[in-house]
C-alpha positions in Angstrom: -0.1 0.2 0.1 0.9 3.7 -0.8 0.0 6.3 2.0 0.7 9.9 2.0 -1.1 13.1 3.0 -2.3 16.0 0.7 -4.0 19.6 1.9 -6.9 20.7 0.0 -8.4 24.1 1.3 -7.0 23.6 4.8 -8.7 20.2 5.1 -5.6 17.4 5.6 -6.3 13.9 3.7 -4.7 10.6 3.8 -4.8 9.0 0.7 -4.6 5.4 0.8 -3.8 3.4 -2.8 -3.4 -0.5 -2.6 -4.1 -3.2 -4.9 -5.9 -5.0 -2.6 -9.3 -4.2 -1.8 -10.4 -2.1 1.3 -10.8 -3.9 4.5 -14.7 -4.1 4.6 -15.0 -2.9 8.8 -13.1 0.3 7.9 -15.1 1.0 4.5 -18.6 0.3 6.1 -17.9 3.3 8.7 -20.0 5.7 9.3 -18.0 9.5 10.3 -19.0 12.3 12.6 -21.5 13.5 10.2 -23.7 10.3 9.6 -22.4 9.9 5.9 -21.4 6.3 5.4 -19.5 4.9 2.5 -21.9 3.0 0.3 -20.4 -0.4 0.8 -23.1 -2.1 -1.1 -23.0 -0.5 -4.3 -19.8 -1.5 -5.0 -19.3 -5.1 -6.2 -15.2 -5.9 -4.9 -16.2 -9.7 -5.6 -16.7 -8.7 -9.3 -13.4 -6.1 -9.0 -11.1 -8.8 -7.8 -12.2 -11.9 -9.9 -12.2 -9.8 -13.3 -8.9 -8.2 -12.4 -7.3 -11.3 -11.7 -7.8 -12.0 -15.1 -6.1 -9.1 -16.6 -3.3 -9.0 -18.9 -0.4 -7.5 -18.3 -0.9 -3.9 -19.4 -4.0 -3.7 -17.5 -3.7 -3.7 -13.5 -6.3 -3.0 -10.6 -6.0 -0.3 -8.0 -7.9 1.0 -5.2 -7.8 4.1 -3.7 -9.6 5.5 -0.2 -8.8 8.9 1.1 -9.5 9.7 5.0 -10.2 13.2 6.6 -9.7 12.7 10.6 -13.5 12.5 11.1 -13.7 9.4 8.3 -13.7 8.2 4.9 -14.4 11.0 2.2 -14.0 9.4 -1.0 -13.4 5.9 -2.7 -12.4 5.1 -6.5 -11.1 2.2 -8.4 -8.2 3.0 -10.7 -6.6 1.1 -13.7 -2.8 1.6 -14.5 -3.3 0.4 -18.5 0.2 0.0 -20.4 -1.3 2.1 -23.8 0.0 1.4 -27.4 -1.7 3.8 -29.9 -1.3 1.2 -32.7 -3.2 -1.8 -30.7 -6.1 0.7 -30.2 -6.2 3.1 -33.7 -7.2 0.5 -36.3 -6.6 2.7 -39.5 -8.4 0.1 -42.1 -11.8 0.9 -40.6 -11.1 4.3 -41.9 -13.9 5.3 -44.5 -11.9 4.6 -47.6 -14.4 7.1 -49.6 -12.8 10.4 -47.5 -9.7 10.1 -49.3 -8.3 13.5 -47.7 -9.4 12.7 -44.8 -8.0 9.3 -44.9 -4.8 10.4 -46.1 -4.5 13.2 -42.8 -4.8 9.9 -41.0 -2.6 7.9 -42.5 -0.2 10.6 -41.7 -1.0 10.8 -38.6 -1.4 7.4 -37.4 2.8 6.7 -37.0 3.6 9.3 -35.0 1.1 8.4 -33.0 3.1 6.4 -30.8 4.1 9.6 -29.0 0.9 8.3 -27.1 2.5 5.4 -25.9 3.0 4.7 -22.6 1.2 4.4 -19.4 -2.6 5.6 -18.6 -3.8 6.2 -14.9 -7.9 5.7 -15.5 -10.4 6.3 -12.9 -12.8 3.8 -13.8 -13.1 0.5 -15.0 -12.8 -0.6 -18.9 -14.0 -3.8 -18.7 -17.2 -2.8 -17.1 -19.7 -0.6 -17.8 -22.4 -0.3 -15.6 -20.3 -1.1 -12.0 -20.1 2.2 -9.7 -16.6 2.8 -9.4 -15.7 5.8 -7.4 -18.1 8.0 -4.4 -17.8 11.4 -2.4 -18.9 12.4 0.8 -21.6 14.5 0.7 -19.5 16.2 3.4 -17.2 17.9 1.4 -18.0 21.5 1.1 -18.6 22.8 -3.1 -15.6 24.5 -3.8 -13.8 21.2 -2.8 -16.7 19.6 -5.2 -16.1 21.2 -8.2 -12.8 19.8 -9.4 -12.5 17.1 -7.0 -11.6 14.0 -9.0 -9.2 15.9 -11.0 -7.2 17.5 -8.1 -7.2 13.4 -6.7 -5.8 12.1 -9.8 -3.3 14.9 -10.0 -2.2 13.7 -6.6 -2.4 10.3 -7.0 -0.2 10.4 -9.9 2.1 13.2 -8.2 2.9 10.7 -6.0 2.8 6.9 -6.5 4.0 5.3 -9.7 7.2 6.8 -10.3 5.6 10.2 -10.5 3.3 12.2 -13.2 6.0 13.0 -15.8 6.4 9.0 -16.3 2.8 8.7 -17.0 1.3 9.4 -20.4 -1.7 10.7 -19.5 -4.2 10.8 -16.9 -8.2 9.9 -17.8 -11.3 9.6 -15.6 -14.3 7.7 -17.7 -17.3 9.1 -16.6 -21.0 8.0 -17.4 -24.3 10.0 -16.8 -23.5 13.0 -14.5 -21.2 10.7 -11.9 -18.3 13.2 -12.5 -19.0 17.0 -13.3 -17.0 18.4 -16.0 -13.6 20.7 -14.8 -14.2 24.5 -14.1 -12.8 26.6 -16.7 -9.4 27.3 -14.5 -9.2 23.0 -14.8 -9.3 22.8 -19.0 -5.7 24.0 -19.8 -4.3 20.6 -18.1 -7.7 19.0 -18.5 -10.0 18.3 -21.7 -13.4 17.0 -21.3 -14.6 15.2 -24.7 -17.4 12.9 -25.4 -17.5 8.7 -26.1 -19.5 6.5 -27.3 -22.9 6.3 -24.6 -23.2 3.1 -22.8 -26.6 1.6 -23.7 -29.1 0.3 -20.9 -32.4 -1.2 -21.2 -34.6 -0.7 -18.2 -37.0 -3.5 -17.8 -40.4 -2.9 -16.1 -41.6 -4.9 -13.1 -44.9 -6.5 -15.2 -42.2 -7.9 -17.6 -42.4 -11.8 -16.7 -41.4 -13.3 -19.7 -40.3 -12.4 -23.6 -44.0 -12.5 -24.5 -44.7 -9.0 -21.9 -41.3 -7.5 -23.4 -42.6 -8.0 -27.0 -46.5 -6.5 -26.2 -45.3 -3.4 -25.0 -43.2 -2.9 -28.0 -44.8 -0.6 -30.6 -45.7 -2.1 -34.0 -42.2 -0.8 -35.9 -40.1 -2.8 -33.5 -42.9 -5.7 -33.2 -42.2 -6.5 -36.6 -38.1 -6.1 -36.2 -38.7 -9.1 -33.4 -40.6 -11.2 -35.8 -38.2 -10.6 -38.7 -35.2 -11.9 -36.2 -37.5 -14.4 -35.1 -38.2 -15.7 -38.9 -35.0 -15.9 -40.3 -33.6 -17.6 -37.0 -35.9 -20.2 -36.4 -33.2 -23.1 -37.4 -31.0 -21.8 -34.7 -30.4 -24.0 -31.2 -29.4 -21.8 -27.3 -27.5 -24.1 -25.6 -26.1 -22.9 -21.9 -22.4 -24.2 -21.7 -20.6 -25.6 -19.0 -16.9 -25.5 -18.2 -16.7 -29.1 -19.7 -18.7 -27.6 -23.1 -16.0 -24.1 -23.0 -13.5 -27.0 -23.2 -14.5 -28.5 -26.2 -15.4 -25.8 -28.3 -12.2 -24.0 -26.9 -10.9 -23.5 -30.3 -14.2 -22.4 -31.9 -14.8 -20.4 -29.3 -11.8 -18.4 -30.0 -12.1 -17.8 -33.8 -15.6 -17.0 -33.5 -14.2 -14.5 -30.7 -11.4 -13.4 -33.1 -13.8 -12.2 -35.7 -15.5 -9.8 -33.4 -12.0 -8.7 -32.6 -11.0 -8.1 -35.3 -13.3 -6.0 -36.7 -13.3 -3.8 -33.6 -11.5 -0.1 -34.1 -9.6 -0.7 -31.1 -8.4 -4.2 -29.2 -8.5 -4.0 -25.3 -8.3 -7.4 -24.1 -7.4 -10.6 -25.9 -8.4 -13.2 -23.4 -7.7 -16.8 -23.7 -10.9 -19.6 -23.6 -9.3 -20.1 -19.7 -10.3 -16.2 -19.2 -13.9 -18.0 -19.4 -13.7 -20.6 -17.4 -11.7 -19.3 -14.5 -14.6 -16.6 -14.4 -17.6 -19.3 -14.6 -15.8 -21.5 -11.7 -15.9 -18.3 -9.4 -18.1 -19.6 -6.7 -19.2 -16.0 -5.7 -19.5 -14.9 -9.6 -22.8 -15.3 -11.4 -21.0 -15.4 -15.0 -22.9 -17.4 -18.1 -21.8 -18.4 -21.4 -24.3 -19.3 -24.2 -23.7 -21.1 -27.5 -25.5 -20.4 -30.5 -25.6 -23.5 -33.0 -27.0 -23.8 -36.7 -27.7 -27.5 -37.9 -25.1 -28.5 -35.3 -22.3 -25.7 -35.6 -21.1 -23.3 -33.0 -21.5 -19.9 -35.0 -22.0 -17.5 -32.1 -21.2 -17.7 -28.0 -22.2 -14.6 -25.7 -21.0 -14.4 -22.6 -22.8 -12.3 -19.6 -23.1 -12.3 -15.5 -25.3 -10.7 -12.9 -24.6 -8.6 -10.0 -27.0 -6.6 -7.5 -30.1 -6.6 -9.9 -28.1 -5.6 -13.1 -27.4 -8.2 -15.9 -24.6 -7.1 -18.1 -23.7 -8.3 -21.6 -19.7 -9.5 -21.5 -18.3 -10.5 -24.8 -19.1 -12.3 -27.6 -18.0 -13.6 -31.2 -20.2 -15.0 -34.3 -19.9 -16.4 -37.6 -19.7 -13.1 -40.2 -21.4 -15.5 -42.8 -24.5 -15.4 -40.6 -24.5 -11.8 -39.3 -26.6 -9.9 -42.1 -28.7 -12.9 -43.4 -29.8 -14.2 -40.2 -29.5 -11.5 -38.1 -27.2 -12.9 -35.6 -26.4 -9.9 -33.6 -29.7 -9.3 -33.2 -30.5 -12.7 -32.6 -28.2 -12.5 -29.2 -29.6 -9.7 -28.0 -32.8 -11.3 -28.0 -31.7 -13.9 -26.4 -30.3 -11.5 -23.9 -33.1 -10.3 -23.0 -34.9 -12.9 -22.2 -32.2 -14.5 -20.2 -32.3 -10.7 -17.9 -36.1 -11.2 -17.8 -35.8 -14.6 -16.4 -33.1 -13.6 -14.3 -35.4 -10.8 -12.8 -32.9 -8.3 -13.2 -34.1 -4.6 -13.5 -31.8 -3.5 -16.0 -29.6 -4.7 -19.0 -26.1 -3.1 -19.4 -25.0 -3.6 -22.8 -21.7 -2.1 -23.6 -21.0 0.7 -26.0 -21.3 -0.7 -29.3 -23.4 -1.3 -32.3 -25.3 1.7 -30.4 -28.3 1.9 -33.2 -29.2 -1.4 -33.3 -29.8 -1.9 -29.5 -31.8 1.2 -29.2 -34.1 -0.5 -31.8 -34.9 -3.1 -28.4 -35.4 -0.2 -26.1 -32.0 0.6 -24.5 -31.3 4.0 -24.2 -27.6 6.0 -24.2 -26.4 7.1 -21.1 -23.7 9.9 -21.8 -20.2 9.2 -21.4 -17.4 11.0 -21.9 -13.5 10.9 -20.6 -11.6 13.7 -18.8 -8.1 13.2 -19.9 -4.9 15.3 -19.1 -2.2 14.1 -21.4 1.3 14.4 -20.0 4.1 16.4 -21.8 3.7 19.4 -24.1 3.6 17.7 -27.3 0.9 15.2 -26.2 -1.3 18.1 -25.0 -0.9 20.3 -27.9 -1.7 17.1 -30.5 -4.3 15.2 -28.6 -7.3 17.6 -30.2 -5.8 17.1 -33.5 -5.6 13.2 -33.1 -9.0 13.0 -31.3 -10.7 15.0 -33.9 -9.0 12.4 -37.1 -9.1 9.1 -35.1 -12.7 9.3 -33.5 -16.2 9.4 -34.8 -18.6 10.8 -32.6 -22.0 9.2 -32.4 -24.9 10.5 -32.1 -28.6 8.7 -33.4 -32.2 10.0 -32.8 -34.3 8.9 -29.7 -36.5 6.2 -30.7 -40.1 5.6 -28.6 -39.9 2.4 -28.6 -42.6 1.2 -25.9 -46.0 2.3 -25.8 
């Protein structure tokens, strides 16, 4: 554990940074003002189980901040060994936009400037979990730029100092963290990223038929179309032995998805899924989708605190459009979520328009980023503009 003290507005605070989960008894302590850490909102076992499977370029940390009267803040942090070449896939650029594509190709190789370790507040593999908390007892002046100040302190006092890092980043969903005030914008930049898609389930939905009946006629037609094209599909809930038997097929299907992605965050081995399925406290599942005995797709999901979150998937591209395979996967995942009794289904950041047709809503997301070093600061807006495509779509009124 790394420990240091920092004074913010005459308030002396102790910072504790560790790769181990903080002591549970300590985390549930109520301070003198009656503000207690909401331990139930943080699924530490899930954090640890997934973090144990991370490759070497991703490490999990936990930060607690204490005042003399008790805990005032908590955050989950990740140290990521970032590679620009692995994150950006220039092959997906629009080949018809020749001028823009030439500029992108020209900027591509110098992008190695951004390689290095990035300290991230949040979780890169989970979309729905809460990753930070701050007590209501802190004054408004402190709260305005709280997390940016905290990240500066963490970077300065750990991991060899802030200048050893390529950047600091805060991944935020909704209004969890406010945009920094103007005085902070010289160092930090606020940029929109693809929103998380989430489907909130109504209490009256006891089965998929209830969900289907709640849809407007236009979207019912889409479901009927998927059903008619996927009549020959068979869904099997995989056991650990099944995952071992179909090891090569699973990795082949998964690689198809990774190869078409604009970035590569993680390439787990099959043992990654097996380890997660073996965890007693983690409700992790994998379904295989078959067509005439051939495994053509798989998807995984897990449940926690009344939430179901879709995790990884893989598919055979030959079935993607003709059979509407991806839509079938979403439909089957909705069925499983309703059967589980979850209150919501978190669907991540990809294929947003398709997910919106099933009733998922966009949770606004952005990243606050502070590039370290003069040239990174100057070039970041240029690279962001050319290598990131902003996302927008018309809101859908899917349900009655």
